[in-house]
BAFI-541743 format. One line per 10 residues: number of its first residue (from 0); their letters; for each residue x negated, y negated, z of C-alpha. Coordinates in steps of 0.001 Angstrom, whole numbers, plus 500000, padded with zeros to 6 digits. Example, Ala and Ser with C-alpha at 12.3 -4.5 7.8 and 13.67 -1.06 7.14 Angstrom:
residues 2
0> AS> 487700:504500:507800 ~ 486330:501060:507140
//
This chain:
residues 751
0> MGDIIPNQLF> 577407:482841:488694 ~ 576949:479591:490557 ~ 575788:476205:489345 ~ 573374:476060:486424 ~ 570228:473979:486746 ~ 570016:472744:483124 ~ 566488:471271:483311 ~ 564875:474424:484870 ~ 563795:477485:482854 ~ 562988:481019:483941
10> VAGYSRNKVQ> 560008:482444:481964 ~ 558945:486132:481778 ~ 557603:488657:479274 ~ 553937:487663:479463 ~ 550976:489516:480975 ~ 549254:488081:483986 ~ 545921:488840:482319 ~ 546769:486318:479565 ~ 548832:483828:481556 ~ 546945:483541:484835
20> DDKDVREIFK> 548220:480341:486503 ~ 550524:477331:486261 ~ 548081:475605:483888 ~ 548537:478378:481333 ~ 552332:478111:481681 ~ 552199:474336:481328 ~ 550088:474785:478166 ~ 552957:476758:476548 ~ 555701:474207:477295 ~ 553978:470822:477314
30> KFGAIKEVAY> 554724:470149:473646 ~ 558484:470163:474326 ~ 558540:467241:476760 ~ 557569:465939:480175 ~ 557228:468715:482762 ~ 558150:467862:486311 ~ 556993:471074:488020 ~ 555730:474596:487280 ~ 556145:477401:489809 ~ 553871:480280:488812
40> KGSYSFVTFT> 554981:483587:490419 ~ 552570:485949:488732 ~ 554555:488006:486222 ~ 557214:485271:485887 ~ 557460:481502:486343 ~ 559853:478593:486747 ~ 559384:475478:484568 ~ 561251:472289:485547 ~ 561490:469467:482952 ~ 562301:465861:483763
50> NEQDAQEALK> 565505:466036:481650 ~ 567916:468624:480308 ~ 567263:467821:476616 ~ 563566:468714:476836 ~ 564461:471947:478647 ~ 566932:472905:475890 ~ 564290:472223:473207 ~ 561806:474396:475108 ~ 564400:477170:475460 ~ 565056:477228:471719
60> GTNGQTYNGQ> 561386:477025:470827 ~ 560064:479761:473113 ~ 562729:482368:473944 ~ 562002:485513:471943 ~ 558906:483930:470391 ~ 555498:485584:470471 ~ 552752:483971:472519 ~ 549255:485436:472399 ~ 550675:488742:471209 ~ 553470:488874:473776
70> KLKVDVVDNR> 557205:488227:473373 ~ 558429:485647:475849 ~ 561761:485861:477670 ~ 563085:482365:478557 ~ 566448:481455:480099 ~ 568158:478661:482025 ~ 568064:479162:485766 ~ 571199:479298:487908 ~ 571214:479305:491711 ~ 571728:483089:491822
80> KGRKTGPNEE> 569245:484258:489281 ~ 566254:482324:490517 ~ 564800:479258:492241 ~ 561722:477113:492227 ~ 560239:478091:495481 ~ 561578:481573:496316 ~ 564127:482724:498968 ~ 566005:480331:501223 ~ 568322:480615:504177 ~ 571463:480881:502054
90> DKCFKCNKGG> 570295:484022:500241 ~ 571847:487371:501075 ~ 570612:490885:500633 ~ 572368:492528:497654 ~ 572278:495826:499564 ~ 573801:494926:502931 ~ 575013:491339:502406 ~ 572890:490147:505359 ~ 570863:486954:505440 ~ 567528:487414:503634
100> LVIVQIINHQ> 565387:485424:506067 ~ 566800:487058:509181 ~ 564978:489997:510793 ~ 567680:492653:510756 ~ 567639:495527:513214 ~ 567602:499035:511834 ~ 571012:499869:513266 ~ 572563:497442:510750 ~ 570905:499206:507790 ~ 570807:502821:508763
110> DVVEDVLILD> 574175:503738:507270 ~ 573217:502033:503985 ~ 569646:503231:503580 ~ 569601:506666:505126 ~ 571980:509604:504950 ~ 569618:511862:506879 ~ 568128:511690:510331 ~ 565322:509159:510471 ~ 562428:510412:512613 ~ 559938:507590:512143
120> QSAVIEDLNQ> 562074:504493:512709 ~ 559227:502027:513050 ~ 558042:502595:509479 ~ 561555:501981:508110 ~ 561996:498835:510205 ~ 558716:497454:508897 ~ 559667:498123:505284 ~ 563175:496712:505658 ~ 561987:493555:507346 ~ 559544:493001:504518
130> DHILLIHHPD> 562394:493500:502019 ~ 564436:490707:503531 ~ 561596:488226:503824 ~ 559815:488693:500503 ~ 561650:490772:497957 ~ 565154:489392:497312 ~ 565639:488714:493616 ~ 568189:488917:490902 ~ 568388:492497:489533 ~ 567528:491215:486055
140> LEEEDIKTKE> 564501:489460:487444 ~ 563448:492578:489303 ~ 563778:494679:486183 ~ 561709:492207:484137 ~ 559094:491999:486868 ~ 558733:495793:486932 ~ 558336:495898:483142 ~ 555696:493168:483276 ~ 553727:494929:485980 ~ 553950:498231:484108
150> RDTVEAQEEI> 552577:496484:481035 ~ 549789:494929:483115 ~ 548943:498328:484561 ~ 548689:499956:481141 ~ 546396:497176:479932 ~ 544248:497417:483090 ~ 543911:501164:482674 ~ 542893:500784:479029 ~ 540262:498192:479951 ~ 539021:500435:482755
160> KEIEKEVLVQ> 538524:503288:480315 ~ 536553:501017:477998 ~ 534361:499844:480892 ~ 533784:503392:482104 ~ 532822:504412:478612 ~ 530469:501462:478252 ~ 528834:501842:481687 ~ 528702:505580:482159 ~ 527903:506593:478605 ~ 525115:504031:478273
170> KDPLLIQLQG> 522151:505325:476309 ~ 518929:505984:478188 ~ 517157:502608:477972 ~ 513748:504258:477913 ~ 514512:506001:474615 ~ 515741:502969:472701 ~ 513259:502098:469962 ~ 512857:498683:468428 ~ 510537:498065:465482 ~ 508712:501315:466111
180> RIQTQNLDKE> 507973:500513:469740 ~ 509461:501967:472887 ~ 511069:499189:474915 ~ 512825:498987:478282 ~ 516094:497229:479015 ~ 517006:495855:482370 ~ 520612:497028:482757 ~ 520857:496622:486498 ~ 522430:493129:486474 ~ 524684:494066:483574
190> WEKKLILLQK> 525771:497170:485480 ~ 526627:495051:488511 ~ 528848:492812:486357 ~ 530655:495836:484948 ~ 531187:497262:488412 ~ 532663:493985:489695 ~ 535031:493787:486744 ~ 536048:497397:487238 ~ 536762:496766:490903 ~ 538946:493778:490003
200> KYKHLIEYNL> 540976:495835:487541 ~ 541533:498548:490083 ~ 542453:495934:492656 ~ 545210:494735:490340 ~ 546371:498308:489957 ~ 546492:498811:493726 ~ 548387:495547:494158 ~ 550929:496768:491638 ~ 551273:500095:493465 ~ 551808:498260:496730
210> FNSSHKIIIM> 554390:495990:495140 ~ 556131:498835:493349 ~ 556274:501011:496469 ~ 557859:498116:498376 ~ 560128:497286:495464 ~ 561618:500754:495496 ~ 563091:500018:498915 ~ 565340:497467:497250 ~ 566477:499278:494142 ~ 566976:502658:495821
220> KKRTLQDLSE> 570227:503191:497648 ~ 568896:506140:499646 ~ 565333:506764:500770 ~ 563967:509528:503016 ~ 560776:509947:505000 ~ 559592:512306:502284 ~ 559935:509452:499806 ~ 557887:507212:502076 ~ 555195:509899:502370 ~ 555000:510360:498596
230> EQDQINQSYI> 554697:506615:498096 ~ 551894:506456:500614 ~ 550160:509365:498880 ~ 550309:507440:495608 ~ 548680:504439:497241 ~ 546015:506644:498855 ~ 545354:508312:495510 ~ 544734:504905:493952 ~ 542071:504220:496570 ~ 540578:507684:496039
240> EVNSIQKDLY> 540348:507042:492301 ~ 538596:503741:492905 ~ 536139:505294:495386 ~ 535474:508199:493046 ~ 534705:505918:490105 ~ 532496:503711:492261 ~ 530632:506763:493540 ~ 530091:508049:490013 ~ 528856:504645:488906 ~ 526495:504404:491853
250> QENQKRLEVK> 525048:507872:491273 ~ 524672:507212:487566 ~ 522834:503965:488233 ~ 520546:505624:490790 ~ 519584:508231:488204 ~ 518882:505481:485716 ~ 516646:503638:488187 ~ 514743:506823:489032 ~ 514094:507514:485375 ~ 512964:503935:484821
260> QKEKQKIVII> 510563:504178:487770 ~ 509047:507451:486567 ~ 508686:506288:483005 ~ 507440:502806:483823 ~ 503766:503777:483671 ~ 504263:505846:480515 ~ 505601:503082:478268 ~ 503023:502403:475593 ~ 502893:501147:472058 ~ 502977:504354:470086
270> EDDEQKQQME> 500764:503147:467241 ~ 498115:501660:469557 ~ 495581:504344:470514 ~ 493650:501953:472751 ~ 496642:501286:474980 ~ 497508:504955:474998 ~ 494012:505700:476268 ~ 494423:502987:478902 ~ 497641:504651:480078 ~ 495854:507966:480514
280> QDEVQLSFPI> 493104:506310:482510 ~ 495611:504603:484773 ~ 496998:508000:485691 ~ 493754:508828:487560 ~ 494455:508703:491287 ~ 491314:507417:493035 ~ 490897:508001:496756 ~ 488410:505119:496970 ~ 489246:502517:494278 ~ 487557:499948:496527
290> GKFCLNSLTQ> 484474:500723:498582 ~ 485457:502089:501993 ~ 483613:502503:505290 ~ 483957:506074:506623 ~ 482716:508328:509409 ~ 482310:512090:509346 ~ 484927:514084:511260 ~ 483253:515815:514211 ~ 484480:519057:515764 ~ 485251:517174:518988
300> YPTDDRQLHH> 487871:515020:517224 ~ 491501:516115:517728 ~ 492981:517385:514463 ~ 496362:515694:514917 ~ 494829:512262:515561 ~ 492288:512273:512734 ~ 492134:508895:511009 ~ 491824:508264:507257 ~ 488257:507017:507712 ~ 487272:510326:509366
310> LPFINILYEN> 486249:512702:506578 ~ 485171:516348:506830 ~ 482354:517417:504504 ~ 484609:519537:502295 ~ 487181:516776:501755 ~ 484673:514485:500056 ~ 484182:517189:497414 ~ 487842:517053:496303 ~ 489451:514424:494076 ~ 491986:513667:496810
320> AFIDVKTQKP> 489689:513199:499788 ~ 492601:512825:502226 ~ 494396:516084:501432 ~ 494851:518828:504034 ~ 492471:521354:502509 ~ 493503:524239:504756 ~ 497242:524120:504137 ~ 497510:522652:500622 ~ 494488:524397:499036 ~ 493813:521842:496287
330> KKTLESALMT> 492316:522734:492930 ~ 488524:522408:492722 ~ 487622:519968:489948 ~ 484104:518910:491015 ~ 481815:519599:488043 ~ 478343:518505:489164 ~ 476645:516832:492121 ~ 473367:515059:492845 ~ 472537:514765:496578 ~ 469457:513271:498219
340> CFGFEDELLE> 468461:513986:501820 ~ 465683:514414:504370 ~ 466745:518011:504991 ~ 469407:520581:504060 ~ 470704:524021:505003 ~ 471721:526754:502577 ~ 474697:527682:504734 ~ 476378:524327:504068 ~ 475718:524196:500328 ~ 476123:527790:499108
350> PIVKSGVQLC> 479953:527605:498908 ~ 479610:524645:496517 ~ 477243:526541:494231 ~ 479372:529682:494315 ~ 482386:527665:493133 ~ 480494:526852:489905 ~ 479340:523310:490620 ~ 476047:522273:489018 ~ 474112:521154:492123 ~ 470836:519227:492346
360> IVNDNDNLNK> 469283:518481:495751 ~ 466500:515893:496038 ~ 464791:516548:499376 ~ 461865:515220:501387 ~ 458593:516872:500361 ~ 457318:519112:503162 ~ 454579:520763:501075 ~ 451025:520594:502443 ~ 449656:519256:499159 ~ 452551:516792:498729
370> RLEIIEKYNN> 452742:517583:495013 ~ 455960:517373:493016 ~ 457920:520617:493184 ~ 460938:521524:491055 ~ 462789:524751:491830 ~ 465053:525413:488829 ~ 466996:528388:490220 ~ 467039:527910:493943 ~ 467970:531104:495834 ~ 468483:532741:492413
380> YPNWMVIKPS> 471495:530548:491627 ~ 471303:529396:487994 ~ 473320:526233:488830 ~ 471255:525134:491868 ~ 468129:522980:491528 ~ 465925:521525:494269 ~ 463495:518671:493597 ~ 460801:517552:496067 ~ 459309:514204:494934 ~ 455546:513807:494964
390> KLGSTMFGGA> 453781:511991:497819 ~ 450316:511910:496272 ~ 450152:508138:495759 ~ 448019:506290:498285 ~ 450922:504120:499384 ~ 453363:507029:499546 ~ 451351:509642:501433 ~ 452882:510148:504855 ~ 455987:508111:504071 ~ 459392:509788:504449
400> FHPKIWILKF> 461768:510452:501569 ~ 464809:509386:503567 ~ 467690:508091:501346 ~ 471164:509674:501476 ~ 473106:509184:498272 ~ 475575:511526:496579 ~ 476862:511196:493038 ~ 479798:513567:492500 ~ 481132:514046:488977 ~ 484845:514757:488525
410> PKFIRIVIGS> 486601:515026:485127 ~ 487669:511365:484966 ~ 485511:509566:487530 ~ 482358:509704:489619 ~ 482250:509306:493399 ~ 479269:507565:495006 ~ 478506:508132:498694 ~ 475758:506152:500463 ~ 475048:506496:504164 ~ 473119:508311:506895
420> QNLHVGDWTI> 474271:511875:506233 ~ 471868:514769:505689 ~ 472977:518223:504582 ~ 472760:520281:507771 ~ 475810:521852:509408 ~ 475102:519711:512483 ~ 475279:516542:510371 ~ 478991:517251:509856 ~ 479951:518795:513181 ~ 477805:517298:515965
430> WSQAMWIQDF> 476074:514101:514811 ~ 477986:510944:514014 ~ 477375:509596:510464 ~ 478444:506411:508668 ~ 479100:506201:504900 ~ 480242:503862:502166 ~ 482275:505582:499435 ~ 483698:504314:496142 ~ 485133:505980:493019 ~ 484358:504701:489516
440> KLGKSELDQT> 486589:505915:486690 ~ 485802:506246:483026 ~ 486268:502994:481129 ~ 484753:499622:480520 ~ 485590:496153:481771 ~ 483887:492834:482285 ~ 481858:493052:485503 ~ 481245:490265:487973 ~ 477695:489519:489081 ~ 477859:491751:492183
450> SQEFKTMLRE> 479205:494767:490309 ~ 476686:494365:487473 ~ 473796:494106:489950 ~ 474984:497257:491740 ~ 475140:499203:488478 ~ 471672:498077:487403 ~ 469951:498542:490786 ~ 471427:501992:491326 ~ 470178:503171:487941 ~ 466684:501806:488665
460> FLYEILPTSH> 466616:503437:492100 ~ 467564:506839:490692 ~ 464875:506517:488019 ~ 462348:505702:490755 ~ 463054:508700:492980 ~ 463318:511346:490233 ~ 460547:512676:487992 ~ 460613:511332:484427 ~ 461316:514853:483174 ~ 464594:515050:485100
470> KFEDLLKIKY> 466841:512033:484606 ~ 469940:511847:486759 ~ 472249:511520:483725 ~ 471018:514853:482373 ~ 471302:516557:485760 ~ 474907:515378:486190 ~ 475787:515678:482488 ~ 477205:512176:482377 ~ 476804:508976:480384 ~ 476229:506375:483045
480> DDYDFRDVNI> 477449:503457:480920 ~ 480802:505177:480304 ~ 481939:504398:483868 ~ 483598:501205:485047 ~ 481650:499697:487970 ~ 484056:496878:488804 ~ 485290:495835:492258 ~ 482065:496562:494155 ~ 482279:494955:497600 ~ 478737:495544:498924
490> RLITSIPGRF> 475121:494733:498058 ~ 472545:497515:497692 ~ 469489:497453:499971 ~ 466703:499722:498713 ~ 463198:500580:499889 ~ 460578:502139:497626 ~ 457050:503056:498792 ~ 454438:500583:497624 ~ 452919:497133:497975 ~ 454920:494332:496377
500> VGNQLYKYGM> 453964:490779:495455 ~ 455281:488000:493243 ~ 458691:488697:491724 ~ 458767:492140:493371 ~ 458420:490706:496873 ~ 462175:490118:497357 ~ 463333:493320:495693 ~ 462970:495834:498516 ~ 463250:496296:502267 ~ 463537:493417:504703
510> MRLQSVLFQE> 462770:490822:502040 ~ 465622:492165:499902 ~ 467917:491738:502918 ~ 466759:488102:503351 ~ 467283:487390:499652 ~ 470830:488800:499616 ~ 471849:486868:502739 ~ 470478:483623:501292 ~ 472341:484161:497987 ~ 475658:484984:499639
520> LCNNKMDILK> 475488:482082:502097 ~ 474847:479682:499220 ~ 477515:481196:496959 ~ 480122:480965:499730 ~ 478976:477484:500802 ~ 478089:478615:504314 ~ 475417:477061:506495 ~ 472276:479030:507276 ~ 472264:479461:511049 ~ 469135:478641:512987
530> QVCVTYQTTS> 469789:481449:515447 ~ 471500:484808:515011 ~ 472225:487860:517110 ~ 471094:491096:515438 ~ 472553:494234:517003 ~ 470788:497265:515546 ~ 471992:500791:516321 ~ 469083:503051:515391 ~ 468104:506699:515915 ~ 464381:506215:515379
540> IGQIDNNYID> 462162:503410:516683 ~ 458626:502874:515462 ~ 455790:500496:516272 ~ 457255:497064:516920 ~ 455799:493913:518434 ~ 456811:490283:518818 ~ 455489:489350:515365 ~ 457558:492050:513689 ~ 460657:491116:515705 ~ 460241:487487:514672
550> FALQCCTGKV> 459853:488583:511033 ~ 463058:490647:511175 ~ 465094:487933:512911 ~ 464006:485248:510443 ~ 465011:487433:507506 ~ 468395:488146:509118 ~ 469228:484417:509214 ~ 468742:484212:505454 ~ 465907:481707:505795 ~ 462751:482156:503739
560> YKQPLPSEQN> 460191:483855:505966 ~ 457216:481779:507034 ~ 454414:483521:508890 ~ 452897:481529:511798 ~ 449432:480141:511178 ~ 446520:481870:512979 ~ 446020:478773:515133 ~ 449649:478973:516218 ~ 449351:482679:516992 ~ 446328:482087:519244
570> NKKLNQMLLN> 447795:479053:520991 ~ 448745:480572:524352 ~ 450270:477331:525579 ~ 452602:477157:522576 ~ 453569:480806:522947 ~ 454391:480241:526603 ~ 456603:477304:525661 ~ 458512:479491:523235 ~ 459030:482180:525884 ~ 460292:479582:528342
580> QQEEEQSKLK> 463014:478341:525987 ~ 466560:479056:527032 ~ 467782:482412:525760 ~ 470775:480901:523957 ~ 468409:478753:521875 ~ 466625:481789:520379 ~ 467727:484487:517991 ~ 468426:487763:519760 ~ 467671:491377:518882 ~ 469567:494199:520602
590> LIYPTADYIE> 468433:497766:519942 ~ 471168:500336:520657 ~ 469591:503663:521568 ~ 470899:506489:523813 ~ 469667:506827:527377 ~ 468303:510090:528701 ~ 471298:510365:531046 ~ 473721:509977:528102 ~ 472128:512818:526116 ~ 471661:515178:529070
600> NQTHGGVDFA> 474932:514629:530937 ~ 477529:512927:528700 ~ 477309:514414:525197 ~ 479197:517401:523794 ~ 476152:518833:522052 ~ 473615:518214:524787 ~ 469817:518177:524529 ~ 469725:521062:522037 ~ 471198:518755:519385 ~ 469225:515602:520222
610> NPLYLKKQLY> 466447:516162:517660 ~ 467650:513338:515280 ~ 466592:510854:517997 ~ 462923:509871:517782 ~ 460882:507643:520066 ~ 457320:508398:521121 ~ 456601:508416:524845 ~ 453204:506781:524374 ~ 454758:504005:522331 ~ 457466:503231:524872
620> ENPKFPKHLF> 455089:503279:527847 ~ 452795:500691:526262 ~ 453014:497540:528435 ~ 453461:495388:525332 ~ 456428:497400:524062 ~ 459596:495211:524173 ~ 461674:497318:526582 ~ 463993:494377:527267 ~ 465571:494898:523824 ~ 467207:498235:524736
630> YKYQGSDHYY> 470999:498545:524994 ~ 473133:501597:525722 ~ 474679:503833:523101 ~ 478225:504639:524287 ~ 481344:505944:522570 ~ 483680:503303:521156 ~ 486582:502138:523302 ~ 488899:501970:520274 ~ 489138:505783:519923 ~ 488723:507953:523004
640> WHTGNIPHLK> 487404:510986:521089 ~ 484122:509183:520235 ~ 483009:509713:523840 ~ 479957:511966:524028 ~ 479027:511958:520333 ~ 475356:512102:519321 ~ 474375:509362:516854 ~ 472639:509799:513531 ~ 474195:506733:511880 ~ 472151:503562:511432
650> VMIITGLDED> 474086:500281:511678 ~ 472954:496647:511810 ~ 475425:493881:512759 ~ 474383:490253:512195 ~ 476482:487597:513962 ~ 476105:484222:515588 ~ 474881:484127:519166 ~ 478503:484406:520337 ~ 478740:487856:518633 ~ 482071:486850:517087
660> INDFTSIYIG> 483106:488811:513973 ~ 483933:486351:511198 ~ 483225:485578:507543 ~ 479572:484888:508369 ~ 479090:488381:509861 ~ 477008:490916:507932 ~ 477127:494691:508483 ~ 474521:497111:507163 ~ 474922:500907:507046 ~ 472566:503404:505443
670> SHNFTQGAWG> 469369:505356:506049 ~ 467077:502563:507352 ~ 466009:502984:510979 ~ 464412:500051:512795 ~ 460868:500847:511720 ~ 458196:499077:509706 ~ 457924:502127:507452 ~ 461577:501772:506441 ~ 461917:497978:506156 ~ 458307:497102:505353
680> KMEKNATQLY> 455811:494725:506933 ~ 454185:491575:505634 ~ 450509:491515:504648 ~ 448036:488945:503335 ~ 449567:485894:504966 ~ 453141:486884:504055 ~ 452360:487207:500335 ~ 452628:490997:500171 ~ 455168:493507:501467 ~ 454114:497058:502321
690> IANTELGVLF> 456762:499826:502524 ~ 456031:503486:503303 ~ 459475:505157:503104 ~ 462133:505684:500463 ~ 465400:504348:501913 ~ 468859:503267:500755 ~ 471779:501422:502343 ~ 474592:498952:501698 ~ 475303:495527:503158 ~ 478724:493963:503689
700> PPKNNSALMK> 477429:490390:503292 ~ 478686:486983:504428 ~ 481734:486212:502309 ~ 484805:484039:502534 ~ 487977:485859:503700 ~ 486012:488953:504770 ~ 486466:488705:508548 ~ 489447:491077:508747 ~ 487696:493828:506783 ~ 484592:493537:508961
710> QQIIEQLSFK> 486625:493581:512160 ~ 488198:496839:510979 ~ 484737:498327:510416 ~ 483626:497276:513903 ~ 486692:498935:515429 ~ 486080:502110:513389 ~ 482461:502516:514528 ~ 481716:505476:516775 ~ 479822:503336:519307 ~ 480692:500382:521541
720> FPPLKYEKDD> 480154:496834:520300 ~ 479012:494563:521879 ~ 476785:497017:523774 ~ 475822:497058:527463 ~ 472220:496361:528437 ~ 470044:499087:530003 ~ 470231:499015:533784 ~ 467106:499025:535961 ~ 466831:502813:536256 ~ 467873:503648:532674
730> QPWINEAYYE> 465332:505343:530433 ~ 465666:505979:526695 ~ 465968:509541:525455 ~ 462475:510782:524577 ~ 462272:514394:523527 ~ 458714:515058:524754 ~ 459382:513378:528101 ~ 462354:515674:528703 ~ 460377:518861:528077 ~ 457430:517639:530125
740> RLYKEYQQQI> 459807:517156:533021 ~ 461220:520651:532551 ~ 457704:522106:532547 ~ 456827:520309:535779 ~ 460010:521582:537424 ~ 459134:525093:536265 ~ 455615:524830:537718 ~ 457006:523681:541043 ~ 459381:526650:541135 ~ 456495:529043:540544
750> K> 454511:527537:543392
//
């Protein structure tokens, strides 16, 4: 048996889950005396005391005793049964009697291990070498080690089952109720902990399988390749089981996360009706929750490259304005619509009426007597009304009813569209239009000053343009105050026919523009610039002179307008000094208007579709007319398909003289052309404003952190900015001049 080492004990019978290291072993034996060394080997250990007496006391006090629910096996170590540090050079294999630390060739083992022909010798060599180096133990020790590992495996499997049950059979967290309320539980981190623990348990199981498969090489006298294959299959199966469980856990967790995501917006307090109503409102999907700049989608635009800000007419009439109407055929939910315009065509609007929409069109009055006309059943459609506002007032007669606003009622929100668009087929196929669109859902919230002003001004404007007998709320069948007008990002600019003084002076037209700019510059702590560059893309140009240009430019700086004194107006020397100032020291006005060459030779529609452009020949040929203000209308460089479009949009861009787009920049879009009738002119020494037209537009004003949004609008425009100046031979498109030229050419051909 060899020499006994009386102060060294062999310890087994415990589980590695409960005795995990040498500290745990030392904890068991420390009460029996001074411990010199502990060698923890996993499922067994060696404890060396400083003297034999302490070791004997420990042997008596622990062998066969229960520790933490497990019966310990303790014995004195001899030099054959065990050692402190594992194999040494004197050890011999109990199978072949060869040295344990020597790499033995297969020829020395073949007669012992195999009785059959070995085909795969390398695998056997590898296993046998490992046997000699690592796995030489006393048979009793080997037997105890196997029992311990089997016990560990059973415990690991039981814990695995408990974890699987806890993780995979977890109740749906979205259905757990606490104190009458539906609550969520974040199980993701807890699930990760369970998965890690499960992986560790299976790792222990795999380690045992690896050990046990190697161990069989020692205790088996004969072992075939078939045995090796079966052992490998067992190991592979262990990995398969682990992967399968992990896959199931992963899939189960993914399902849980999907359910949580879907139900996240539906979690409400059951007893609270107000929050339940709020949940239902949140389900409304708005295409324009924030006001958005848009263009109409012309027929010349490629279908595949259409941008989100390019909208066909029909798309605006659906809740989801960006849906592919042709392929997806969305449900029609539009209930009623109020649309104002300067002109309309039945062909465009009849499909809306036939679908059941209650439609009201407010159109420019073309009657000879200019009296109010209300057609209740237009074209015999009971749900189609046309209203032509009266022009009998002295200040209104001859003025154009020119605003373009739509209010579209859907079940849970209204859509407001303000821009340059009329209701002809050409307005949506040939002529380029610009619009601002925003959706306002049912509900109430605290409004900021801008949103509250928008709500109030829009209501007043609609009351102004409609007869008292036909209020817009009744026509649309809505309660205006039931809608939430928050998050408005523009300022309304309205024009109403009349003469305005006192508090009304800054309410409409060009004076309204000046007032808004002044307010926004002050609110955002921006300086009022002495000089600005105003780039105005217009489709109609009226009577303008230097006084009116100066009036417009002063208002566009935000400064309070001051009309020059009569003595200053008549002082030719002073006027000459002003004209001689350097150009960069003066505010600039650039009027973008198409040339005759552009309309005749570069557009897709050609001269037959140029009727939205209006400039009188007599006006332009007047020597005092400011021809130097004209700049070319050309398609934008940002999108190639804008080339050759015919403009009907009206856009004003206010910048510094450097024309840089920044927070100071203002952008106007709407129905106002650059005319005195639209914007108004000052009378009675700048104490009275006279306006002839009814107009409506929106202004993106100076505002901190607004530069990026404005740059996007500039890039989305259908024309080039900054524009190119007219060349020497360029002439603006004038309809009457074109036909006069054709007539002269015809006369020459006859001769």
